[in-house]
LUMTIKE-290716 format. One record per residue (C-alpha): residue number from 1; residue in three letters; chain; y, z negated, x negated. Coordinates in pm, whole numbers. Layout:
N
@num:NUM&residuo:Ala&cadena:A&py:Y&pz:Z&px:X .
...
This chain:
264
@num:1&residuo:Unk&cadena:A&py:0&pz:0&px:0 .
@num:2&residuo:Unk&cadena:A&py:341&pz:89&px:-134 .
@num:3&residuo:Unk&cadena:A&py:550&pz:-183&px:-282 .
@num:4&residuo:Unk&cadena:A&py:776&pz:-261&px:4 .
@num:5&residuo:Unk&cadena:A&py:706&pz:-576&px:187 .
@num:6&residuo:Unk&cadena:A&py:922&pz:-836&px:357 .
@num:7&residuo:Unk&cadena:A&py:883&pz:-1143&px:568 .
@num:8&residuo:Unk&cadena:A&py:1180&pz:-1152&px:804 .
@num:9&residuo:Unk&cadena:A&py:1375&pz:-1476&px:823 .
@num:10&residuo:Unk&cadena:A&py:1302&pz:-1548&px:458 .
@num:11&residuo:Unk&cadena:A&py:1590&pz:-1598&px:220 .
@num:12&residuo:Unk&cadena:A&py:1431&pz:-1584&px:-125 .
@num:13&residuo:Unk&cadena:A&py:1168&pz:-1320&px:-184 .
@num:14&residuo:Unk&cadena:A&py:932&pz:-1335&px:-480 .
@num:15&residuo:Unk&cadena:A&py:705&pz:-1076&px:-631 .
@num:16&residuo:Unk&cadena:A&py:330&pz:-1085&px:-616 .
@num:17&residuo:Unk&cadena:A&py:109&pz:-885&px:-852 .
@num:18&residuo:Unk&cadena:A&py:-186&pz:-906&px:-616 .
@num:19&residuo:Unk&cadena:A&py:-117&pz:-584&px:-430 .
@num:20&residuo:Unk&cadena:A&py:114&pz:-285&px:-414 .
@num:21&residuo:Unk&cadena:A&py:325&pz:-441&px:-140 .
@num:22&residuo:Unk&cadena:A&py:638&pz:-642&px:-208 .
@num:23&residuo:Unk&cadena:A&py:546&pz:-985&px:-81 .
@num:24&residuo:Unk&cadena:A&py:709&pz:-1319&px:-42 .
@num:25&residuo:Unk&cadena:A&py:531&pz:-1651&px:-74 .
@num:26&residuo:Unk&cadena:A&py:381&pz:-1783&px:247 .
@num:27&residuo:Unk&cadena:A&py:629&pz:-2067&px:270 .
@num:28&residuo:Unk&cadena:A&py:914&pz:-1815&px:272 .
@num:29&residuo:Unk&cadena:A&py:1161&pz:-2046&px:98 .
@num:30&residuo:Unk&cadena:A&py:1191&pz:-2126&px:-270 .
@num:31&residuo:Unk&cadena:A&py:1311&pz:-2487&px:-234 .
@num:32&residuo:Unk&cadena:A&py:1108&pz:-2611&px:61 .
@num:33&residuo:Unk&cadena:A&py:1127&pz:-2969&px:-67 .
@num:34&residuo:Unk&cadena:A&py:1483&pz:-2987&px:62 .
@num:35&residuo:Unk&cadena:A&py:1386&pz:-2878&px:415 .
@num:36&residuo:Unk&cadena:A&py:1286&pz:-3148&px:668 .
@num:37&residuo:Unk&cadena:A&py:914&pz:-3138&px:741 .
@num:38&residuo:Unk&cadena:A&py:948&pz:-3041&px:1109 .
@num:39&residuo:Unk&cadena:A&py:1189&pz:-2758&px:1027 .
@num:40&residuo:Unk&cadena:A&py:964&pz:-2649&px:741 .
@num:41&residuo:Unk&cadena:A&py:668&pz:-2610&px:978 .
@num:42&residuo:Unk&cadena:A&py:877&pz:-2404&px:1222 .
@num:43&residuo:Unk&cadena:A&py:1006&pz:-2184&px:942 .
@num:44&residuo:Unk&cadena:A&py:658&pz:-2125&px:804 .
@num:45&residuo:Unk&cadena:A&py:534&pz:-2023&px:1146 .
@num:46&residuo:Unk&cadena:A&py:825&pz:-1787&px:1206 .
@num:47&residuo:Unk&cadena:A&py:800&pz:-1624&px:863 .
@num:48&residuo:Unk&cadena:A&py:428&pz:-1573&px:902 .
@num:49&residuo:Unk&cadena:A&py:479&pz:-1381&px:1225 .
@num:50&residuo:Unk&cadena:A&py:670&pz:-1089&px:1073 .
@num:51&residuo:Unk&cadena:A&py:488&pz:-943&px:778 .
@num:52&residuo:Unk&cadena:A&py:606&pz:-584&px:742 .
@num:53&residuo:Unk&cadena:A&py:538&pz:-297&px:502 .
@num:54&residuo:Unk&cadena:A&py:595&pz:76&px:449 .
@num:55&residuo:Unk&cadena:A&py:338&pz:325&px:322 .
@num:56&residuo:Unk&cadena:A&py:317&pz:699&px:257 .
@num:57&residuo:Unk&cadena:A&py:-38&pz:747&px:377 .
@num:58&residuo:Unk&cadena:A&py:-108&pz:1114&px:298 .
@num:59&residuo:Unk&cadena:A&py:-473&pz:1187&px:374 .
@num:60&residuo:Unk&cadena:A&py:-585&pz:829&px:443 .
@num:61&residuo:Unk&cadena:A&py:-779&pz:770&px:764 .
@num:62&residuo:Unk&cadena:A&py:-676&pz:537&px:1043 .
@num:63&residuo:Unk&cadena:A&py:-978&pz:322&px:974 .
@num:64&residuo:Unk&cadena:A&py:-877&pz:273&px:611 .
@num:65&residuo:Unk&cadena:A&py:-522&pz:187&px:708 .
@num:66&residuo:Unk&cadena:A&py:-633&pz:-64&px:974 .
@num:67&residuo:Unk&cadena:A&py:-866&pz:-237&px:728 .
@num:68&residuo:Unk&cadena:A&py:-586&pz:-271&px:473 .
@num:69&residuo:Unk&cadena:A&py:-341&pz:-405&px:732 .
@num:70&residuo:Unk&cadena:A&py:-593&pz:-660&px:850 .
@num:71&residuo:Unk&cadena:A&py:-674&pz:-769&px:496 .
@num:72&residuo:Unk&cadena:A&py:-306&pz:-818&px:411 .
@num:73&residuo:Unk&cadena:A&py:-210&pz:-954&px:752 .
@num:74&residuo:Unk&cadena:A&py:56&pz:-689&px:814 .
@num:75&residuo:Unk&cadena:A&py:194&pz:-684&px:1168 .
@num:76&residuo:Unk&cadena:A&py:431&pz:-388&px:1132 .
@num:77&residuo:Unk&cadena:A&py:364&pz:-86&px:912 .
@num:78&residuo:Unk&cadena:A&py:599&pz:212&px:886 .
@num:79&residuo:Unk&cadena:A&py:409&pz:519&px:764 .
@num:80&residuo:Unk&cadena:A&py:517&pz:854&px:626 .
@num:81&residuo:Unk&cadena:A&py:340&pz:1185&px:554 .
@num:82&residuo:Unk&cadena:A&py:137&pz:1146&px:872 .
@num:83&residuo:Unk&cadena:A&py:98&pz:1527&px:892 .
@num:84&residuo:Unk&cadena:A&py:-10&pz:1539&px:1257 .
@num:85&residuo:Unk&cadena:A&py:133&pz:1786&px:1505 .
@num:86&residuo:Unk&cadena:A&py:360&pz:1670&px:1784 .
@num:87&residuo:Unk&cadena:A&py:402&pz:1312&px:1895 .
@num:88&residuo:Unk&cadena:A&py:151&pz:1069&px:2033 .
@num:89&residuo:Unk&cadena:A&py:-23&pz:733&px:2027 .
@num:90&residuo:Unk&cadena:A&py:-370&pz:636&px:1914 .
@num:91&residuo:Unk&cadena:A&py:-574&pz:326&px:1844 .
@num:92&residuo:Unk&cadena:A&py:-693&pz:314&px:1482 .
@num:93&residuo:Unk&cadena:A&py:-917&pz:6&px:1492 .
@num:94&residuo:Unk&cadena:A&py:-899&pz:-373&px:1465 .
@num:95&residuo:Unk&cadena:A&py:-645&pz:-379&px:1748 .
@num:96&residuo:Unk&cadena:A&py:-383&pz:-171&px:1561 .
@num:97&residuo:Unk&cadena:A&py:-201&pz:109&px:1741 .
@num:98&residuo:Unk&cadena:A&py:-28&pz:404&px:1573 .
@num:99&residuo:Unk&cadena:A&py:277&pz:569&px:1731 .
@num:100&residuo:Unk&cadena:A&py:360&pz:892&px:1551 .
@num:101&residuo:Unk&cadena:A&py:608&pz:1180&px:1546 .
@num:102&residuo:Unk&cadena:A&py:515&pz:1506&px:1376 .
@num:103&residuo:Unk&cadena:A&py:618&pz:1869&px:1357 .
@num:104&residuo:Unk&cadena:A&py:463&pz:2180&px:1508 .
@num:105&residuo:Unk&cadena:A&py:330&pz:2283&px:1167 .
@num:106&residuo:Unk&cadena:A&py:179&pz:1949&px:1070 .
@num:107&residuo:Unk&cadena:A&py:424&pz:1897&px:783 .
@num:108&residuo:Unk&cadena:A&py:606&pz:1569&px:715 .
@num:109&residuo:Unk&cadena:A&py:549&pz:1326&px:1002 .
@num:110&residuo:Unk&cadena:A&py:629&pz:958&px:1044 .
@num:111&residuo:Unk&cadena:A&py:470&pz:676&px:1235 .
@num:112&residuo:Unk&cadena:A&py:477&pz:306&px:1316 .
@num:113&residuo:Unk&cadena:A&py:165&pz:92&px:1341 .
@num:114&residuo:Unk&cadena:A&py:172&pz:-238&px:1531 .
@num:115&residuo:Unk&cadena:A&py:-86&pz:-511&px:1552 .
@num:116&residuo:Unk&cadena:A&py:-258&pz:-620&px:1871 .
@num:117&residuo:Unk&cadena:A&py:13&pz:-870&px:1965 .
@num:118&residuo:Unk&cadena:A&py:319&pz:-654&px:1901 .
@num:119&residuo:Unk&cadena:A&py:185&pz:-341&px:2067 .
@num:120&residuo:Unk&cadena:A&py:194&pz:-532&px:2396 .
@num:121&residuo:Unk&cadena:A&py:569&pz:-591&px:2351 .
@num:122&residuo:Unk&cadena:A&py:688&pz:-231&px:2309 .
@num:123&residuo:Unk&cadena:A&py:969&pz:-144&px:2548 .
@num:124&residuo:Unk&cadena:A&py:1085&pz:192&px:2410 .
@num:125&residuo:Unk&cadena:A&py:969&pz:467&px:2173 .
@num:126&residuo:Unk&cadena:A&py:1196&pz:745&px:2046 .
@num:127&residuo:Unk&cadena:A&py:1089&pz:1046&px:1837 .
@num:128&residuo:Unk&cadena:A&py:1406&pz:1232&px:1734 .
@num:129&residuo:Unk&cadena:A&py:1232&pz:1434&px:1461 .
@num:130&residuo:Unk&cadena:A&py:933&pz:1462&px:1231 .
@num:131&residuo:Unk&cadena:A&py:1127&pz:1253&px:976 .
@num:132&residuo:Unk&cadena:A&py:1254&pz:968&px:1194 .
@num:133&residuo:Unk&cadena:A&py:1121&pz:763&px:1483 .
@num:134&residuo:Unk&cadena:A&py:1199&pz:424&px:1636 .
@num:135&residuo:Unk&cadena:A&py:1026&pz:158&px:1842 .
@num:136&residuo:Unk&cadena:A&py:1206&pz:-119&px:2029 .
@num:137&residuo:Unk&cadena:A&py:995&pz:-429&px:2092 .
@num:138&residuo:Unk&cadena:A&py:1037&pz:-782&px:2221 .
@num:139&residuo:Unk&cadena:A&py:1036&pz:-1055&px:1956 .
@num:140&residuo:Unk&cadena:A&py:1047&pz:-1378&px:2151 .
@num:141&residuo:Unk&cadena:A&py:1372&pz:-1357&px:2348 .
@num:142&residuo:Unk&cadena:A&py:1522&pz:-1100&px:2113 .
@num:143&residuo:Unk&cadena:A&py:1478&pz:-727&px:2059 .
@num:144&residuo:Unk&cadena:A&py:1372&pz:-576&px:1730 .
@num:145&residuo:Unk&cadena:A&py:1414&pz:-209&px:1637 .
@num:146&residuo:Unk&cadena:A&py:1156&pz:-67&px:1397 .
@num:147&residuo:Unk&cadena:A&py:1253&pz:258&px:1227 .
@num:148&residuo:Unk&cadena:A&py:1025&pz:476&px:1016 .
@num:149&residuo:Unk&cadena:A&py:1189&pz:738&px:794 .
@num:150&residuo:Unk&cadena:A&py:1083&pz:1014&px:557 .
@num:151&residuo:Unk&cadena:A&py:1375&pz:1168&px:370 .
@num:152&residuo:Unk&cadena:A&py:1363&pz:1532&px:254 .
@num:153&residuo:Unk&cadena:A&py:1199&pz:1575&px:-84 .
@num:154&residuo:Unk&cadena:A&py:1340&pz:1714&px:-408 .
@num:155&residuo:Unk&cadena:A&py:1377&pz:2088&px:-362 .
@num:156&residuo:Unk&cadena:A&py:1484&pz:2069&px:1 .
@num:157&residuo:Unk&cadena:A&py:1824&pz:2209&px:95 .
@num:158&residuo:Unk&cadena:A&py:2125&pz:1976&px:66 .
@num:159&residuo:Unk&cadena:A&py:2201&pz:2042&px:432 .
@num:160&residuo:Unk&cadena:A&py:1861&pz:1909&px:535 .
@num:161&residuo:Unk&cadena:A&py:1917&pz:1593&px:329 .
@num:162&residuo:Unk&cadena:A&py:2260&pz:1543&px:482 .
@num:163&residuo:Unk&cadena:A&py:2123&pz:1591&px:834 .
@num:164&residuo:Unk&cadena:A&py:1863&pz:1322&px:767 .
@num:165&residuo:Unk&cadena:A&py:2126&pz:1072&px:653 .
@num:166&residuo:Unk&cadena:A&py:2350&pz:1155&px:949 .
@num:167&residuo:Unk&cadena:A&py:2065&pz:1117&px:1197 .
@num:168&residuo:Unk&cadena:A&py:1959&pz:787&px:1041 .
@num:169&residuo:Unk&cadena:A&py:2316&pz:660&px:1057 .
@num:170&residuo:Unk&cadena:A&py:2345&pz:761&px:1422 .
@num:171&residuo:Unk&cadena:A&py:2022&pz:579&px:1508 .
@num:172&residuo:Unk&cadena:A&py:2141&pz:257&px:1342 .
@num:173&residuo:Unk&cadena:A&py:2490&pz:269&px:1494 .
@num:174&residuo:Unk&cadena:A&py:2346&pz:310&px:1843 .
@num:175&residuo:Unk&cadena:A&py:2145&pz:-12&px:1810 .
@num:176&residuo:Unk&cadena:A&py:2334&pz:-306&px:1963 .
@num:177&residuo:Unk&cadena:A&py:2469&pz:-546&px:1703 .
@num:178&residuo:Unk&cadena:A&py:2272&pz:-841&px:1840 .
@num:179&residuo:Unk&cadena:A&py:1938&pz:-663&px:1793 .
@num:180&residuo:Unk&cadena:A&py:1742&pz:-674&px:1468 .
@num:181&residuo:Unk&cadena:A&py:1647&pz:-373&px:1256 .
@num:182&residuo:Unk&cadena:A&py:1352&pz:-307&px:1026 .
@num:183&residuo:Unk&cadena:A&py:1364&pz:27&px:850 .
@num:184&residuo:Unk&cadena:A&py:1062&pz:127&px:643 .
@num:185&residuo:Unk&cadena:A&py:1119&pz:457&px:467 .
@num:186&residuo:Unk&cadena:A&py:1025&pz:692&px:189 .
@num:187&residuo:Unk&cadena:A&py:1385&pz:771&px:92 .
@num:188&residuo:Unk&cadena:A&py:1298&pz:1019&px:-185 .
@num:189&residuo:Unk&cadena:A&py:1586&pz:895&px:-397 .
@num:190&residuo:Unk&cadena:A&py:1652&pz:664&px:-690 .
@num:191&residuo:Unk&cadena:A&py:1893&pz:377&px:-620 .
@num:192&residuo:Unk&cadena:A&py:1895&pz:254&px:-979 .
@num:193&residuo:Unk&cadena:A&py:1811&pz:-67&px:-1156 .
@num:194&residuo:Unk&cadena:A&py:2144&pz:-242&px:-1098 .
@num:195&residuo:Unk&cadena:A&py:2376&pz:-269&px:-799 .
@num:196&residuo:Unk&cadena:A&py:2660&pz:-94&px:-982 .
@num:197&residuo:Unk&cadena:A&py:2928&pz:-134&px:-715 .
@num:198&residuo:Unk&cadena:A&py:2686&pz:-160&px:-422 .
@num:199&residuo:Unk&cadena:A&py:2624&pz:-534&px:-429 .
@num:200&residuo:Unk&cadena:A&py:2655&pz:-538&px:-50 .
@num:201&residuo:Unk&cadena:A&py:2329&pz:-348&px:-8 .
@num:202&residuo:Unk&cadena:A&py:2155&pz:-348&px:-351 .
@num:203&residuo:Unk&cadena:A&py:2008&pz:-674&px:-479 .
@num:204&residuo:Unk&cadena:A&py:2029&pz:-582&px:-848 .
@num:205&residuo:Unk&cadena:A&py:1655&pz:-545&px:-916 .
@num:206&residuo:Unk&cadena:A&py:1581&pz:-175&px:-874 .
@num:207&residuo:Unk&cadena:A&py:1425&pz:79&px:-1107 .
@num:208&residuo:Unk&cadena:A&py:1576&pz:296&px:-1379 .
@num:209&residuo:Unk&cadena:A&py:1864&pz:536&px:-1317 .
@num:210&residuo:Unk&cadena:A&py:2038&pz:621&px:-991 .
@num:211&residuo:Unk&cadena:A&py:2054&pz:985&px:-881 .
@num:212&residuo:Unk&cadena:A&py:2288&pz:1166&px:-644 .
@num:213&residuo:Unk&cadena:A&py:2068&pz:1110&px:-340 .
@num:214&residuo:Unk&cadena:A&py:2046&pz:739&px:-426 .
@num:215&residuo:Unk&cadena:A&py:2425&pz:717&px:-447 .
@num:216&residuo:Unk&cadena:A&py:2462&pz:873&px:-103 .
@num:217&residuo:Unk&cadena:A&py:2200&pz:653&px:62 .
@num:218&residuo:Unk&cadena:A&py:2366&pz:342&px:-85 .
@num:219&residuo:Unk&cadena:A&py:2699&pz:457&px:57 .
@num:220&residuo:Unk&cadena:A&py:2534&pz:497&px:397 .
@num:221&residuo:Unk&cadena:A&py:2366&pz:154&px:389 .
@num:222&residuo:Unk&cadena:A&py:2683&pz:-19&px:269 .
@num:223&residuo:Unk&cadena:A&py:2877&pz:126&px:563 .
@num:224&residuo:Unk&cadena:A&py:2603&pz:13&px:804 .
@num:225&residuo:Unk&cadena:A&py:2574&pz:-336&px:652 .
@num:226&residuo:Unk&cadena:A&py:2209&pz:-281&px:568 .
@num:227&residuo:Unk&cadena:A&py:2034&pz:-414&px:257 .
@num:228&residuo:Unk&cadena:A&py:1742&pz:-283&px:51 .
@num:229&residuo:Unk&cadena:A&py:1510&pz:-582&px:66 .
@num:230&residuo:Unk&cadena:A&py:1293&pz:-490&px:-229 .
@num:231&residuo:Unk&cadena:A&py:1587&pz:-473&px:-468 .
@num:232&residuo:Unk&cadena:A&py:1653&pz:-840&px:-401 .
@num:233&residuo:Unk&cadena:A&py:1386&pz:-987&px:-627 .
@num:234&residuo:Unk&cadena:A&py:1252&pz:-913&px:-972 .
@num:235&residuo:Unk&cadena:A&py:912&pz:-752&px:-1036 .
@num:236&residuo:Unk&cadena:A&py:747&pz:-589&px:-1331 .
@num:237&residuo:Unk&cadena:A&py:799&pz:-213&px:-1350 .
@num:238&residuo:Unk&cadena:A&py:435&pz:-140&px:-1272 .
@num:239&residuo:Unk&cadena:A&py:475&pz:-327&px:-944 .
@num:240&residuo:Unk&cadena:A&py:798&pz:-149&px:-853 .
@num:241&residuo:Unk&cadena:A&py:689&pz:213&px:-870 .
@num:242&residuo:Unk&cadena:A&py:478&pz:411&px:-630 .
@num:243&residuo:Unk&cadena:A&py:455&pz:751&px:-797 .
@num:244&residuo:Unk&cadena:A&py:334&pz:786&px:-1155 .
@num:245&residuo:Unk&cadena:A&py:251&pz:1101&px:-1350 .
@num:246&residuo:Unk&cadena:A&py:238&pz:1080&px:-1728 .
@num:247&residuo:Unk&cadena:A&py:569&pz:934&px:-1842 .
@num:248&residuo:Unk&cadena:A&py:727&pz:990&px:-1501 .
@num:249&residuo:Unk&cadena:A&py:744&pz:718&px:-1236 .
@num:250&residuo:Unk&cadena:A&py:965&pz:643&px:-940 .
@num:251&residuo:Unk&cadena:A&py:1055&pz:386&px:-676 .
@num:252&residuo:Unk&cadena:A&py:1136&pz:570&px:-356 .
@num:253&residuo:Unk&cadena:A&py:993&pz:351&px:-78 .
@num:254&residuo:Unk&cadena:A&py:1203&pz:75&px:72 .
@num:255&residuo:Unk&cadena:A&py:1226&pz:-181&px:347 .
@num:256&residuo:Unk&cadena:A&py:1576&pz:-223&px:486 .
@num:257&residuo:Unk&cadena:A&py:1720&pz:-485&px:723 .
@num:258&residuo:Unk&cadena:A&py:2058&pz:-597&px:846 .
@num:259&residuo:Unk&cadena:A&py:2260&pz:-792&px:591 .
@num:260&residuo:Unk&cadena:A&py:2271&pz:-1095&px:817 .
@num:261&residuo:Unk&cadena:A&py:1890&pz:-1092&px:850 .
@num:262&residuo:Unk&cadena:A&py:1846&pz:-1100&px:474 .
@num:263&residuo:Unk&cadena:A&py:2069&pz:-1406&px:446 .
@num:264&residuo:Unk&cadena:A&py:1862&pz:-1619&px:680 .
């Protein structure tokens, strides 16, 4: 599973070398000793309820994905490179349900997989394209908006890349301020190792050099008050990157939430 993993409502994320997902410790807080015991139990329960990840699945089967989600206790998984035609819903095993949005040709494709509990709370599904889709679900008394994105790859026209960013921005701006957002996306860009002027959305622990696409996506997230969760804590390079080929490697998969959510 790609290295993008967050427990919502947690303030201090830490790295784990156990798997390819960015994980936080189960307690969700670095200095739990200072939290009253009753509050600590409530926080642990809340944090444990929202384990999220993003994954470019390629040719993996639904069965394989469901087994991995169950093993790692993931409730929400945003997937890219689904490569199925059209849009639909299907059960993939172990109670997990996949909602997907593809193209007529079977290229690209995104999806969102929910566990048995959350799939019962879906109130709305939108499939604007084969690169973006959203699900709105009930989370207690609140609403949470889950967005899966797959940005155009290197070699695609600049216009296509700009259209993706504009469509993503429109989706986020149309979500009411009081509702939460989880964006899991293959952004196909490099946001760089350091924040470099984008401290509002970059945590300072990225990977290597920033490129033009990374600069533009950071501009977009800063304007939307979104933060790249997996730049907020330090990990070894081999646990940051998804793609490796010889001397080349990259970090292009991210989980993104509202700035206020990250501060909780």
